C-alpha positions in Angstrom: -10.8 1.5 0.7 -11.4 4.4 3.1 -11.0 7.6 1.1 -9.0 9.3 3.9 -6.5 6.5 3.7 -6.3 7.0 -0.1 -5.6 10.7 0.4 -2.9 9.8 2.8 -1.4 7.4 0.2 -1.5 10.2 -2.4 0.1 12.5 0.1 2.9 9.9 0.6 3.5 9.9 -3.2 3.6 13.7 -3.5 5.3 14.5 -0.2 2.6 17.0 0.9 -0.7 16.6 2.9 -3.9 16.3 0.9 -7.1 17.8 2.2 -10.7 18.1 1.0 -10.5 21.8 0.6 -7.8 24.4 0.8 -8.3 26.6 3.9 -7.9 29.8 1.8 -10.3 28.5 -0.8 -8.1 29.5 -3.7 -7.5 27.5 -7.0 -3.7 27.6 -6.6 -3.6 24.9 -4.0 -5.8 22.5 -5.9 -4.3 19.2 -7.2 -6.1 18.2 -10.3 -5.8 14.9 -12.0 -4.2 16.7 -15.0 -1.5 18.1 -12.7 -0.9 14.7 -11.2 -0.6 13.0 -14.6 1.8 15.7 -15.8 4.0 15.4 -12.8 3.9 11.8 -11.8 7.2 11.1 -13.5 9.4 14.2 -13.4 9.6 18.0 -13.2 11.5 20.7 -14.8 15.2 20.5 -13.9 15.8 24.3 -13.6 12.7 24.7 -11.4 14.0 22.0 -9.1 17.3 23.7 -8.5 15.5 26.8 -7.2 12.5 25.5 -5.2 12.5 23.3 -2.0 10.8 20.0 -2.4 8.1 21.0 0.1 7.2 24.2 -1.8 4.9 22.9 -4.5 2.9 26.1 -5.2 5.0 27.3 -8.2 5.7 23.7 -9.1 2.0 23.1 -9.9 1.5 26.6 -11.5 3.8 25.7 -14.4 1.3 23.0 -15.5 -2.4 23.8 -15.7 -3.2 26.0 -12.7 -3.9 29.6 -13.9 -4.9 32.7 -12.1 -7.4 35.4 -13.2 -8.1 38.8 -11.6 -11.0 37.2 -9.8 -9.0 34.3 -8.4 -8.6 34.5 -4.6 -5.0 35.0 -3.6 -3.3 32.1 -2.0 -2.7 32.7 1.7 0.2 30.2 1.8 3.7 31.8 1.5 5.1 28.3 1.4 2.6 25.6 0.4 2.0 23.2 3.3 -1.0 21.3 1.8 -2.9 20.6 -1.4 -6.6 19.9 -1.8 -8.5 17.8 -4.3 -12.0 17.6 -5.6 -12.5 13.9 -5.3 -15.3 13.8 -7.8 -13.0 15.2 -10.4 -9.8 13.3 -9.3 -11.1 9.7 -8.8 -13.4 7.6 -10.9 -14.9 5.1 -8.4 -16.9 3.1 -11.0 -13.5 1.7 -12.1 -12.2 0.9 -8.6 -11.5 -2.7 -8.1 -10.6 -4.7 -4.9 -8.1 -7.4 -5.8 -7.5 -8.2 -2.1 -9.0 -11.6 -2.2 -8.4 -12.2 -6.0 -6.3 -15.2 -7.1 -4.8 -14.9 -10.6 -6.0 -18.3 -11.8 -7.2 -17.2 -15.3 -4.8 -16.0 -18.0 -5.6 -12.6 -19.6 -3.9 -10.1 -21.8 -3.8 -6.3 -22.2 -2.1 -4.8 -25.2 -1.2 -8.3 -26.4 1.0 -8.7 -23.3 0.1 -11.1 -20.4 -1.6 -9.1 -17.6 -0.7 -10.2 -14.1 -3.5 -8.8 -12.0 -2.4 -7.1 -8.8 -3.7 -9.7 -6.4 -3.8 -8.6 -2.8 -4.1 -4.9 -3.8 -6.9 -2.4 -3.9 -7.1 -0.2 -7.0 -8.4 3.3 -6.8 -9.1 4.6 -10.3 -8.0 8.0 -11.5 -10.3 10.0 -13.6 -8.3 9.8 -16.8 -11.1 9.3 -19.4 -11.2 12.3 -21.8 -7.8 13.6 -20.6 -5.9 12.6 -23.7 -6.7 12.6 -27.5 -8.7 9.4 -27.1 -9.4 6.6 -24.7 -8.4 3.7 -26.9 -5.3 3.1 -24.9 -7.5 2.0 -21.9 -9.4 -0.6 -23.8 -13.1 -1.4 -23.2 -14.6 -1.5 -19.7 -15.1 -4.7 -17.8 -13.3 -8.0 -17.3 -11.8 -9.5 -20.5 -9.4 -12.4 -21.0 -8.1 -11.0 -24.4 -6.8 -7.7 -25.6 -8.7 -5.1 -27.5 -7.3 -3.4 -30.7 -5.2 -0.3 -29.8 -5.1 -0.8 -26.1 -1.8 -0.5 -24.2 -0.2 -3.1 -21.9 -0.3 -2.7 -18.1 2.7 -1.8 -16.1 3.5 -0.8 -12.5 5.8 1.9 -11.1 6.1 3.6 -7.7 8.4 6.6 -8.3 7.4 9.4 -6.0 7.7 13.1 -6.7 10.9 13.2 -4.6 12.2 10.2 -6.5 11.3 11.7 -9.8 13.2 14.8 -8.9 16.3 12.8 -8.2 15.9 11.0 -11.5 15.9 14.1 -13.6 18.7 15.9 -11.6 21.0 12.9 -11.8 20.2 11.7 -15.3 17.6 9.1 -14.1 17.9 6.5 -11.4 21.3 4.9 -11.1 21.7 1.2 -10.5 21.6 -2.0 -12.6 18.6 -1.0 -14.6 20.5 2.0 -16.0 22.5 -0.4 -18.1 19.5 -0.6 -20.5 19.4 3.1 -21.2 18.2 6.5 -19.9 14.5 6.7 -19.4 11.5 5.6 -17.3 11.6 2.1 -16.0 8.5 0.1 -15.1 7.5 -3.6 -14.8 4.5 -5.7 -15.9 4.8 -7.6 -12.6 3.5 -6.0 -9.4 5.7 -8.3 -7.3 8.8 -6.9 -9.1 7.7 -3.4 -8.4 7.5 -4.1 -4.7 10.7 -6.2 -4.5 12.8 -3.6 -6.3 11.7 -0.7 -4.1 9.2 1.0 -6.4 6.5 0.9 -3.8 6.1 3.8 -1.3 5.3 2.8 2.3 3.2 5.0 4.7 1.4 4.6 8.0 -2.2 5.9 8.1 -3.1 8.3 10.9 -6.7 7.2 10.3 -6.3 3.5 10.8 -2.8 3.2 12.4 -2.0 0.6 9.8 0.9 0.5 7.3 0.3 0.4 3.5 2.2 0.3 0.3 1.2 2.3 -2.7 2.1 1.8 -6.4 1.0 3.5 -9.6 -0.8 1.3 -12.2 -0.2 2.5 -15.7 -0.6 1.8 -19.4 2.5 1.9 -21.5 2.6 2.6 -25.3 4.1 -0.5 -27.0 5.5 1.8 -29.8 7.6 3.7 -27.2 8.6 0.9 -25.0 11.7 -1.2 -25.1 11.8 -4.6 -23.4 14.9 -5.0 -21.4 17.1 -8.1 -21.5 16.5 -8.5 -17.8 13.1 -10.1 -17.4 10.1 -8.0 -16.4 11.7 -4.6 -17.0 10.3 -2.2 -19.6 11.9 1.1 -20.6 10.6 4.3 -22.1 13.8 5.8 -23.6 14.5 9.5 -23.0 17.7 10.5 -24.7 20.2 12.6 -22.8 20.1 16.3 -23.6 16.3 16.2 -24.3 14.6 19.4 -23.2 12.2 19.3 -20.3 9.3 20.2 -22.6 10.2 17.3 -25.0 10.6 14.9 -22.1 7.0 15.7 -21.0 5.8 15.0 -24.5 7.6 11.7 -24.7 6.4 10.5 -21.3 2.8 11.6 -21.7 2.6 9.8 -25.0 4.3 6.7 -23.7 3.3 5.9 -20.1 0.1 7.0 -18.3 -1.0 6.3 -14.7 -4.7 5.3 -14.4 -4.9 3.9 -10.9 -3.4 4.0 -7.4 -2.8 0.6 -5.9 -2.8 0.3 -2.1 -2.1 -2.8 0.0 -2.2 -3.1 3.8 1.0 -4.7 5.1 0.7 -4.4 8.9 
Protein backbone atom coordinates (compact mmCIF):
# COMPACT_ATOMS: atom_id res chain seq x y z
CA UNK A 1 0.00 0.00 0.00
CA UNK A 2 1.39 3.37 -1.06
CA UNK A 3 2.42 5.26 2.09
CA UNK A 4 0.98 8.49 0.77
CA UNK A 5 -2.41 6.79 0.49
CA UNK A 6 -1.98 5.51 4.04
CA UNK A 7 -1.29 9.06 5.27
CA UNK A 8 -4.41 10.23 3.43
CA UNK A 9 -6.39 7.52 5.20
CA UNK A 10 -4.99 8.55 8.57
CA UNK A 11 -5.89 12.14 7.71
CA UNK A 12 -9.45 11.01 6.97
CA UNK A 13 -9.66 9.42 10.42
CA UNK A 14 -8.26 12.48 12.20
CA UNK A 15 -9.83 15.17 10.06
CA UNK A 16 -6.56 17.05 9.41
CA UNK A 17 -3.88 16.64 6.68
CA UNK A 18 -0.85 14.49 7.53
CA UNK A 19 2.60 15.40 6.14
CA UNK A 20 6.14 14.04 6.36
CA UNK A 21 7.38 17.04 8.30
CA UNK A 22 5.83 20.15 9.79
CA UNK A 23 6.84 23.23 7.83
CA UNK A 24 7.85 25.06 11.01
CA UNK A 25 9.87 22.02 12.18
CA UNK A 26 8.48 22.14 15.72
CA UNK A 27 7.46 19.24 17.96
CA UNK A 28 3.98 20.57 18.64
CA UNK A 29 2.60 19.53 15.25
CA UNK A 30 3.93 15.97 15.40
CA UNK A 31 1.44 13.13 15.67
CA UNK A 32 3.05 10.27 17.58
CA UNK A 33 1.64 6.79 17.82
CA UNK A 34 1.19 7.42 21.57
CA UNK A 35 -1.02 10.43 20.79
CA UNK A 36 -3.04 8.43 18.31
CA UNK A 37 -3.56 5.53 20.71
CA UNK A 38 -4.68 7.93 23.43
CA UNK A 39 -7.13 9.82 21.22
CA UNK A 40 -8.47 7.13 18.88
CA UNK A 41 -11.65 6.78 20.94
CA UNK A 42 -12.45 10.06 22.63
CA UNK A 43 -11.26 13.39 23.98
CA UNK A 44 -11.83 15.50 27.04
CA UNK A 45 -15.39 16.85 27.04
CA UNK A 46 -14.53 20.29 28.44
CA UNK A 47 -11.77 20.75 25.87
CA UNK A 48 -14.17 19.90 23.07
CA UNK A 49 -16.60 22.59 24.16
CA UNK A 50 -13.96 25.28 23.70
CA UNK A 51 -11.87 24.18 20.69
CA UNK A 52 -12.98 23.86 17.06
CA UNK A 53 -12.64 20.39 15.58
CA UNK A 54 -10.03 21.61 13.08
CA UNK A 55 -7.85 23.16 15.81
CA UNK A 56 -5.95 20.12 17.11
CA UNK A 57 -2.86 21.89 18.46
CA UNK A 58 -3.96 22.12 22.09
CA UNK A 59 -5.89 18.88 21.64
CA UNK A 60 -2.65 16.94 21.25
CA UNK A 61 -0.73 18.99 23.82
CA UNK A 62 -2.85 17.57 26.65
CA UNK A 63 -1.48 14.10 25.98
CA UNK A 64 2.25 13.53 25.44
CA UNK A 65 3.55 16.53 23.52
CA UNK A 66 5.58 18.82 25.76
CA UNK A 67 7.58 21.95 25.24
CA UNK A 68 10.94 22.95 26.61
CA UNK A 69 12.68 26.33 26.35
CA UNK A 70 14.63 24.92 23.40
CA UNK A 71 11.53 23.75 21.55
CA UNK A 72 10.89 25.85 18.41
CA UNK A 73 7.65 27.78 18.64
CA UNK A 74 4.86 26.56 16.40
CA UNK A 75 4.13 28.98 13.59
CA UNK A 76 0.54 27.80 13.26
CA UNK A 77 -2.04 29.99 15.01
CA UNK A 78 -4.65 27.37 14.12
CA UNK A 79 -3.26 23.98 13.31
CA UNK A 80 -3.83 23.12 9.65
CA UNK A 81 -1.74 19.95 9.41
CA UNK A 82 0.12 17.34 11.42
CA UNK A 83 3.32 15.51 10.60
CA UNK A 84 4.44 12.00 11.47
CA UNK A 85 7.74 10.22 11.67
CA UNK A 86 6.74 7.10 9.75
CA UNK A 87 9.61 5.05 11.22
CA UNK A 88 8.22 5.68 14.69
CA UNK A 89 4.52 5.54 13.80
CA UNK A 90 4.27 2.45 11.57
CA UNK A 91 5.75 -1.03 11.99
CA UNK A 92 5.97 -2.40 8.43
CA UNK A 93 7.31 -5.82 9.41
CA UNK A 94 3.80 -6.56 10.70
CA UNK A 95 1.96 -5.20 7.65
CA UNK A 96 -0.15 -7.79 5.90
CA UNK A 97 -1.95 -7.71 2.58
CA UNK A 98 -5.23 -9.62 2.90
CA UNK A 99 -6.43 -8.39 -0.51
CA UNK A 100 -6.33 -11.83 -2.12
CA UNK A 101 -6.75 -13.88 1.06
CA UNK A 102 -9.67 -16.24 1.49
CA UNK A 103 -10.65 -17.18 5.03
CA UNK A 104 -10.70 -20.93 4.49
CA UNK A 105 -8.88 -21.99 7.65
CA UNK A 106 -10.27 -21.52 11.14
CA UNK A 107 -8.15 -19.69 13.67
CA UNK A 108 -8.52 -18.06 17.06
CA UNK A 109 -7.16 -15.04 18.89
CA UNK A 110 -7.83 -14.66 22.60
CA UNK A 111 -9.92 -17.85 22.51
CA UNK A 112 -12.38 -16.20 20.12
CA UNK A 113 -12.78 -17.04 16.43
CA UNK A 114 -10.71 -14.63 14.36
CA UNK A 115 -12.27 -13.72 11.03
CA UNK A 116 -9.41 -12.31 9.03
CA UNK A 117 -10.10 -9.06 7.14
CA UNK A 118 -10.06 -10.61 3.67
CA UNK A 119 -9.88 -8.03 0.90
CA UNK A 120 -8.19 -5.45 3.14
CA UNK A 121 -4.61 -4.26 3.52
CA UNK A 122 -3.33 -3.92 7.10
CA UNK A 123 -0.82 -1.22 7.98
CA UNK A 124 0.65 -2.02 11.38
CA UNK A 125 1.01 0.64 14.05
CA UNK A 126 4.15 0.65 16.16
CA UNK A 127 2.53 -0.45 19.41
CA UNK A 128 5.11 -2.84 20.81
CA UNK A 129 6.54 -1.47 24.03
CA UNK A 130 3.83 1.19 24.36
CA UNK A 131 2.04 -0.58 27.21
CA UNK A 132 3.10 -2.45 30.34
CA UNK A 133 3.70 -5.61 28.26
CA UNK A 134 3.07 -7.04 24.79
CA UNK A 135 1.29 -10.23 25.85
CA UNK A 136 -2.04 -8.82 24.61
CA UNK A 137 -0.71 -9.00 21.02
CA UNK A 138 0.28 -12.66 21.17
CA UNK A 139 3.33 -14.15 19.39
CA UNK A 140 4.35 -13.07 15.90
CA UNK A 141 3.43 -14.97 12.77
CA UNK A 142 0.50 -17.02 11.53
CA UNK A 143 -1.18 -19.27 14.12
CA UNK A 144 -4.42 -21.24 14.06
CA UNK A 145 -4.75 -21.23 17.85
CA UNK A 146 -4.65 -18.66 20.63
CA UNK A 147 -1.70 -17.93 22.85
CA UNK A 148 -2.02 -17.53 26.63
CA UNK A 149 -2.90 -13.98 27.65
CA UNK A 150 -3.53 -12.56 24.18
CA UNK A 151 -6.67 -10.50 23.51
CA UNK A 152 -9.33 -11.18 20.86
CA UNK A 153 -9.41 -9.10 17.67
CA UNK A 154 -12.13 -6.56 16.93
CA UNK A 155 -12.80 -3.80 14.42
CA UNK A 156 -13.98 -0.23 14.82
CA UNK A 157 -13.99 2.83 12.60
CA UNK A 158 -14.96 5.73 14.85
CA UNK A 159 -13.18 8.87 13.72
CA UNK A 160 -11.97 11.72 15.92
CA UNK A 161 -15.07 13.68 14.84
CA UNK A 162 -17.26 10.71 15.67
CA UNK A 163 -15.54 10.15 18.99
CA UNK A 164 -16.16 13.78 19.94
CA UNK A 165 -19.84 13.32 19.28
CA UNK A 166 -19.85 10.14 21.34
CA UNK A 167 -18.49 11.86 24.43
CA UNK A 168 -20.57 15.02 24.10
CA UNK A 169 -23.84 13.13 23.67
CA UNK A 170 -23.14 10.26 26.07
CA UNK A 171 -21.89 7.91 23.36
CA UNK A 172 -23.38 7.06 20.02
CA UNK A 173 -27.14 6.83 19.94
CA UNK A 174 -28.97 4.11 18.10
CA UNK A 175 -29.93 0.47 18.59
CA UNK A 176 -26.56 -0.52 20.02
CA UNK A 177 -27.02 1.92 22.89
CA UNK A 178 -29.59 -0.45 24.37
CA UNK A 179 -26.71 -2.62 25.60
CA UNK A 180 -25.14 0.14 27.66
CA UNK A 181 -22.87 3.17 27.55
CA UNK A 182 -19.39 2.55 26.25
CA UNK A 183 -17.25 1.71 23.23
CA UNK A 184 -18.82 -0.68 20.71
CA UNK A 185 -16.79 -2.85 18.34
CA UNK A 186 -17.27 -6.03 16.36
CA UNK A 187 -15.21 -9.18 15.68
CA UNK A 188 -16.56 -9.18 12.11
CA UNK A 189 -15.04 -6.71 9.63
CA UNK A 190 -18.14 -7.02 7.42
CA UNK A 191 -20.33 -5.82 10.30
CA UNK A 192 -17.99 -2.87 10.85
CA UNK A 193 -18.48 -1.81 7.22
CA UNK A 194 -22.19 -2.59 7.05
CA UNK A 195 -23.01 -0.58 10.17
CA UNK A 196 -21.13 2.53 9.12
CA UNK A 197 -17.97 2.16 11.20
CA UNK A 198 -15.73 2.52 8.15
CA UNK A 199 -14.52 5.96 7.02
CA UNK A 200 -14.46 6.55 3.25
CA UNK A 201 -11.97 8.84 1.49
CA UNK A 202 -10.78 9.54 -2.05
CA UNK A 203 -7.03 9.62 -2.56
CA UNK A 204 -5.51 12.64 -4.28
CA UNK A 205 -2.54 10.43 -5.15
CA UNK A 206 -4.41 7.65 -6.96
CA UNK A 207 -7.87 9.14 -7.56
CA UNK A 208 -9.34 5.96 -6.09
CA UNK A 209 -11.76 5.64 -3.18
CA UNK A 210 -10.91 3.64 -0.07
CA UNK A 211 -12.44 2.62 3.23
CA UNK A 212 -10.44 2.64 6.46
CA UNK A 213 -11.13 0.80 9.73
CA UNK A 214 -9.15 0.33 12.94
CA UNK A 215 -8.05 -3.21 13.82
CA UNK A 216 -7.85 -3.64 17.58
CA UNK A 217 -7.35 -6.06 20.42
CA UNK A 218 -9.98 -6.06 23.18
CA UNK A 219 -9.42 -7.16 26.76
CA UNK A 220 -11.85 -10.04 27.45
CA UNK A 221 -11.96 -9.07 31.13
CA UNK A 222 -13.39 -5.64 30.24
CA UNK A 223 -15.63 -6.70 27.36
CA UNK A 224 -19.30 -7.56 27.40
CA UNK A 225 -20.77 -9.64 24.59
CA UNK A 226 -24.04 -8.08 23.47
CA UNK A 227 -27.21 -10.06 22.92
CA UNK A 228 -27.12 -8.88 19.32
CA UNK A 229 -24.66 -11.09 17.47
CA UNK A 230 -21.20 -9.72 16.66
CA UNK A 231 -21.30 -6.71 18.99
CA UNK A 232 -18.90 -6.24 21.87
CA UNK A 233 -19.05 -3.48 24.46
CA UNK A 234 -16.44 -1.92 26.73
CA UNK A 235 -18.70 -0.42 29.41
CA UNK A 236 -17.99 3.15 30.53
CA UNK A 237 -20.47 4.18 33.25
CA UNK A 238 -22.15 7.56 33.06
CA UNK A 239 -20.53 10.21 35.20
CA UNK A 240 -17.05 8.72 34.78
CA UNK A 241 -14.34 11.40 34.71
CA UNK A 242 -12.42 11.98 31.48
CA UNK A 243 -9.21 10.74 33.12
CA UNK A 244 -10.89 7.54 34.30
CA UNK A 245 -12.49 7.03 30.88
CA UNK A 246 -9.01 7.09 29.32
CA UNK A 247 -7.77 4.55 31.87
CA UNK A 248 -10.71 2.23 31.17
CA UNK A 249 -10.39 2.40 27.41
CA UNK A 250 -6.59 2.13 27.31
CA UNK A 251 -6.77 -1.00 29.45
CA UNK A 252 -9.63 -2.49 27.45
CA UNK A 253 -9.30 -1.80 23.71
CA UNK A 254 -6.14 -0.98 21.74
CA UNK A 255 -5.73 -0.19 18.01
CA UNK A 256 -2.77 -1.96 16.42
CA UNK A 257 -3.44 -1.61 12.72
CA UNK A 258 -5.10 0.51 10.05
CA UNK A 259 -7.12 -1.48 7.51
CA UNK A 260 -7.55 0.02 4.05
CA UNK A 261 -9.58 -1.31 1.15
CA UNK A 262 -9.95 0.05 -2.35
CA UNK A 263 -13.64 0.24 -3.28
CA UNK A 264 -13.56 2.22 -6.57
